[in-house]
Every structure is written in C-alpha cells, then in structure tokens.
N, C-alpha and C positions, 0 to 999 in steps of 0.2 A: 274761220275757212268760209269764201263767200258761196253763194247758191251755185252760183252757175260752175262751180271751181267742184260743187260735190255731184261724183256719179250712182246712180243707180247699181245696186250690186257690189259694190267697191268697196270691204271693209274699213273704213276709217276709226280713228278712238275720240271716245265721248267722254270728258272728264266731267266731272262734276265738284263742283268748288276750286277753289285756286289754288295753287301752291303746290310746292316741290312730291308731296306725299298725297294730295287729293287720288283718289282715284280712276286709272282708264276703264272706260269699258269699249267692247269689241261693237261696232254698231252700222247696220250695213241700211241704205234706204232704199224702200221698194219702188218708190215712181222718181221722177223726177222732182226736184228740188223747184218745184212755180207753185201760180196761184191755184192752177188748175187740178194740182194734186193733191189737193189738202182734205182731210178726215179731221172726223170729231170724233168726239167718246159718246155714244146711245144713255139713254138714259136707264137708272138704277130699274125703273119699274118698266121696262120693255118689253114684250113679249115673249115668253121661253120659246128658247132657239133661235130669237132674231139677233142679226148683227152687233158682235160687240162696238165695231166703227162704221160710222155711216159717213161720204163725201158728201163735201158741202157743194155751195154752189160756186160756180167761176168768180175768182173776182175778191172772196174771201182774205182775209189774211190771219197770220197763225197768233194764236192769244193765249196764252194759262186762264184756265177755267174756274169759275167760282164753285166749288161744289155741283151738285146735279142741276142746277138750275144755268149754270153760262157753264157748259163742258169744255176741257179743251181742244181748241181746234191746230190742225198742226200737219207734220211729215210722217206717211204713213214710211215705221222701222223700225227692225227687229235689234235688242239689246244679249247679248250674252255673251257666251266661249265663244271666240273667233273660229272655231272648228264647228258651232255649231250654228253660224247663220248660212253658210252654202245655201242650206234645201231651203232656205226662206223664201217664199214668194208673196206678191201684191195677191193676188186668187188666195193664198193659206189666209194672211192679212184680214180680211174680205168677210171669209171663211168663218172665221173665228166667232162663237156664241156666249161662252161662258167664262172664261180664264183670258187676262191678261196674259198669263206664263200657258205657253203650249208644252207639256210633257216630251209629245212628237220628234222636236226638235228643243228642246232642253235650252231656249230661250223665251223672251217677254217680245209680243209685240204690242208698240205700245205709237202714241203721236208726240213726235214731238214739237213741241212749242216754239223754241229758238233753236237755230246753229251754232249760235257761237259756242254751244260748247263741246262743236266737233272742231278739233286742235291734227288732225292729221291723217295719213292714211296709220292705220293700228302698229304693225309691223313698225314703221320709224317711231312715231308718236312715242313707243311702249320702249324701245333703245333710246332715242333720247331722256326721257324719265330718266332711266336706270343710272346713263351717264351723269346727269344730274343729280342725282341722287348719291351717287360714288364720289362724285366731286365737292358734294355736300360732306358727307360722312368723312373724308378725309382733309376736308378744312375744319373740321370740327373735333377729329382727334388730333391736327397741327397745334390747335387753340387748348384743347387740353392738354397737350403735353407742356404747354406752356402755363399754363396756368400752377402745372404740378411743379415747373421748373421753379415760377417765384415764390410757389408758398415752400417750397424747401429752403430756396435764399432766403425767405424771411423769418423761416424756423431759425436757421443759422445763425443769423443776423442777431436776435433774442435772445436766443441761449448767449450767445459770445459776448452781448453787454450785460446779460447778466452777471458771468461769472465776475464782472468785472464792479458789478452792482448798480449799476443802469438797468432801469425798467425803458423798452417800449414795448412797441404794440403793432402787428398793419394794419396798415390802412382799410383795405378790406381782407377779410379774412379768405372771401372764397379762393378772388386775387387780385393780391398785394402788387403793389407798386412803388409804397411809400411806408417808411414807418414812421406810427407818431410817436411821438416826444415831448413830456412838460419839460417846461420850464425849469424845474428845479432836478431835472434827470440831467438837461443840459447841462446844468451846472457842475454836477457828479461827474457827467464827463470831460465837459474841458479842465477838472481839477485835474481830473488823467492824465492829461495833453503836458509833453513837456513842454517848459515855456523858454524860451531864446536869450540871451542875457540885452541882446538891441533892444526887446523887447519891455 
C-alpha cells in the first residue's frame, strides 16, 4: 500500500516475507505515515526510565538501522493480535521505556522502516490469504490424485507386461507419464504381436 492510503488507527495486515504461507500480522500506525512523524529506537545505553523511541527531525527518511550506532528510523506502529491493538496510542508508544512488548496491551511497539509489507485491511487480507491457501490446497489435492492415478496405471501396465515376459519401468516413479523399455524388451514384445500375412 502507498503511504498516503494508510490511515492511523486502522488495523492493517503486515506480511513478513512473500508467498501464500508468509504470516500476516495485524498492525496499526499510531501517526500519519509521513516525514513529520518518524521515530527511531534510542541507544542501548540510554538512562533508566528514558523512552525507548525518540522522534527524529522533520525531513528524515525511514531506514533500517545497523546495530545501536545507526538505529532504525520508521513509522510508529503497534503489532500483535488485532483485538489487542484498539487501545494502543502514540502517547503509549512514546512513553515506552523498557520493552518493545507491552504486556498490558499484549502487543509490540516498534518502528516500521518500510510500508511495503502493509498489504491491506487486516480482515480482508486474512480472508484473501485463506482463500488462496484453500485454492492452493485444492490444486495440490488434484495433482496428488493425478499422480496416484498415474502410479496405479504404471503399476498395472508393468505387471501386465511382466506376465508375458517383458520388463518395463516407469519413467518417473513419483509421477509416471511413460514406461521405459529396452530394445531387447521391445523385440520380445513385438514377437508376441500377431503378424498379418500381408506383412
């Protein structure tokens, strides 16, 4: 989603990674997604009781940090179970002093360095992911049934050929599409076929 389309207080889906089974998390932005509302994680060596996050100067850009010397800069968010995010506020984010995880909320405050993982409204994205997963499961089931049918057919054909003294093997044991037969075995097979007088 584009930053201009993401509104504070709305529960969106945040996806880590790609693919049908990459987990979706509920996320709420606690301020507008613009350069005037960016925060950074503060030093590991900060004084006891000092805030875990600090607002950065206007005009800064979101970026992933490199350890404590170059902290993450990003949008203030809360991530966790969708039902736990309703009570989260920017004031609570700014007041956090010791842990990213807020036990009272049952969710985690953090700075989001990129909005590319925000993929839509949480409930919609969750429903769409479940639909895609179900379609993928059904497709896998169809393919598995086709593989099992091909295996049964290959077993039946090789057994029938063995009965007449001809050896053949499936081209692919897991998903056979053909039988492999040597030239000597072809000679055996041809010898079993009736030859017309015209030939």
